[in-house]
C-alpha positions in Angstrom: 26.0 3.3 2.6 24.0 6.4 4.0 24.3 9.7 2.1 22.6 12.9 3.2 20.0 14.4 0.8 20.5 18.0 0.2 16.9 18.8 1.0 16.5 16.7 3.8 17.8 18.8 6.7 18.4 16.2 9.4 17.3 13.3 7.3 19.4 10.7 5.8 18.5 8.5 2.9 19.5 4.9 3.5 19.1 1.5 1.8 16.0 -0.2 3.2 16.8 -3.4 5.4 13.3 -4.6 4.1 13.7 -3.6 0.5 15.9 -4.1 -2.5 19.3 -2.3 -2.6 17.7 0.2 -5.0 14.9 1.1 -2.6 15.6 4.2 -0.7 13.8 5.4 2.4 14.3 8.5 4.5 14.7 8.1 8.1 15.5 10.6 10.7 19.0 10.4 12.3 17.7 11.5 15.7 14.0 11.0 16.2 13.9 13.5 18.9 14.8 16.4 16.7 13.0 17.6 13.7 14.5 19.0 10.5 16.2 22.2 10.5 14.2 25.1 9.1 15.2 26.4 5.6 14.0 29.4 3.5 12.0 26.9 1.3 11.4 24.2 3.9 7.8 23.6 2.6 9.0 22.8 -0.9 11.8 20.7 0.4 9.4 18.8 2.8 6.9 18.3 -0.1 9.5 16.9 -2.4 10.8 14.4 0.5 7.1 13.4 1.3 6.3 12.9 -2.4 9.5 10.7 -2.8 8.6 8.7 0.3 5.1 8.1 -0.7 6.2 7.1 -4.2 8.7 4.5 -2.6 5.9 3.2 -0.3 3.5 2.7 -3.1 6.2 0.9 -5.3 7.3 -1.3 -2.4 3.6 -2.2 -1.7 2.8 -3.0 -5.2 6.0 -5.0 -5.6 5.2 -7.1 -2.4 1.7 -7.6 -3.8 3.0 -8.7 -7.2 5.0 -11.3 -5.3 1.8 -13.0 -4.3 0.6 -13.0 -8.0 3.5 -14.5 -9.9 5.4 -11.2 -10.1 2.5 -9.5 -12.2 2.2 -5.9 -11.3 -1.1 -5.4 -13.1 -2.6 -8.4 -11.4 -1.3 -7.0 -8.0 -3.1 -3.6 -8.8 -6.3 -5.4 -9.8 -6.3 -7.7 -6.6 -5.4 -4.6 -4.4 -8.4 -2.7 -5.9 -10.8 -5.6 -5.5 -9.8 -5.9 -1.7 -10.2 -2.2 -1.4 -13.7 -2.0 -3.0 -14.9 -5.1 -1.1 -14.3 -3.5 2.2 -14.5 0.3 1.5 -17.9 0.4 3.3 -16.2 -0.7 6.5 -13.6 2.0 6.4 -16.0 4.6 8.3 -15.1 5.7 11.8 -18.4 4.3 13.0 -17.3 0.8 11.8 -13.8 0.2 13.4 -14.2 -3.6 13.6 -11.7 -5.6 11.7 -9.2 -2.9 11.8 -6.3 -5.3 12.7 -4.7 -7.1 9.6 -5.0 -10.5 11.5 -8.7 -9.9 11.5 -10.0 -9.5 8.0 -13.9 -9.1 7.6 -15.6 -12.3 7.0 -17.1 -12.9 3.5 -20.6 -12.0 4.5 -19.3 -8.4 5.2 -17.6 -8.0 1.9 -19.4 -6.2 -1.0 -18.8 -7.5 -4.5 -17.3 -5.1 -7.0 -18.1 -5.4 -10.7 -15.3 -5.8 -13.2 -16.3 -2.4 -14.7 -16.0 -0.9 -11.3 -12.5 -2.2 -10.9 -11.6 -1.1 -14.5 -13.0 2.5 -13.8 -11.3 2.8 -10.4 -7.9 1.8 -12.0 -8.4 3.8 -15.3 -7.7 0.7 -17.4 -9.8 -0.9 -20.2 -12.6 -3.1 -19.2 -11.2 -6.0 -21.4 -7.7 -5.8 -19.8 -9.3 -5.9 -16.3 -11.7 -8.8 -17.3 -8.6 -10.7 -18.2 -6.9 -10.0 -15.0 -9.9 -10.8 -12.9 -10.2 -14.1 -14.9 -6.6 -14.9 -14.0 -7.2 -14.0 -10.3 -10.4 -16.3 -10.3 -8.5 -19.1 -12.0 -5.7 -19.0 -9.4 -8.2 -18.9 -6.6 -7.2 -15.4 -5.3 -10.8 -14.0 -5.9 -14.2 -15.4 -6.6 -17.1 -14.5 -8.8 -20.2 -13.9 -6.9 -23.7 -12.4 -7.4 -22.9 -8.7 -8.2 -19.2 -9.1 -9.1 -16.0 -10.4 -7.5 -14.6 -10.6 -4.0 -11.3 -11.6 -2.5 -12.5 -14.2 0.2 -11.4 -14.1 3.7 -9.4 -17.5 3.3 -7.1 -15.6 0.7 -6.6 -12.7 3.2 -5.7 -15.1 6.0 -2.9 -16.7 4.0 0.3 -16.4 6.0 2.2 -14.9 3.2 -0.3 -12.2 2.7 -0.7 -11.5 6.4 3.2 -11.0 6.5 2.9 -8.6 3.6 0.2 -6.6 5.5 2.4 -6.4 8.6 5.4 -5.2 6.5 3.0 -2.6 4.7 1.6 -1.3 7.9 5.2 -1.0 9.5 6.3 0.9 6.3 3.2 3.0 6.4 3.7 3.9 10.0 7.4 4.7 9.4 6.2 7.1 6.7 3.7 8.8 8.8 6.2 9.3 11.5 8.7 10.8 9.1 6.1 13.2 7.7 5.1 14.3 11.2 8.7 15.0 12.0 9.2 17.0 8.8 6.0 19.1 9.6 7.0 19.7 13.3 7.9 23.2 14.1 
């Protein structure tokens, strides 16, 4: 059942159709109208956006964990490896492979060291090494010269592609809500 959030000014917090009953997302009641102004509208908006972003991240990691036997830490490690492997492709001058159904081929991926993954996530090297070992053993990443990569064949898995499509839809919904909150 939907209930208005006191700081939401025209936004309603509803149970997500695509999430668990405990997941809450903010959606505008009427997309053509923005939130009503308030004396402390900026603070209200920051709280709403922070909550929405937290919910997005938790859903993203939860869905990723579903691909690695429900292990949230393995999901974080896998996500960081994917991000590090393709970070050099995220520049505006390299827009190819921007669609989730077209992941970059293995030749374009750059390996990341286990230490690099550990440092990026702020977790101990040994912990990261164990999780990377588990991912390698399960075929979700490969050791190569210079580190580890998540190969294209893994990223083309239908379950992962469906997850990416859901993630992208959630992110677009989040951005649209933020735009509406910031509209004058």
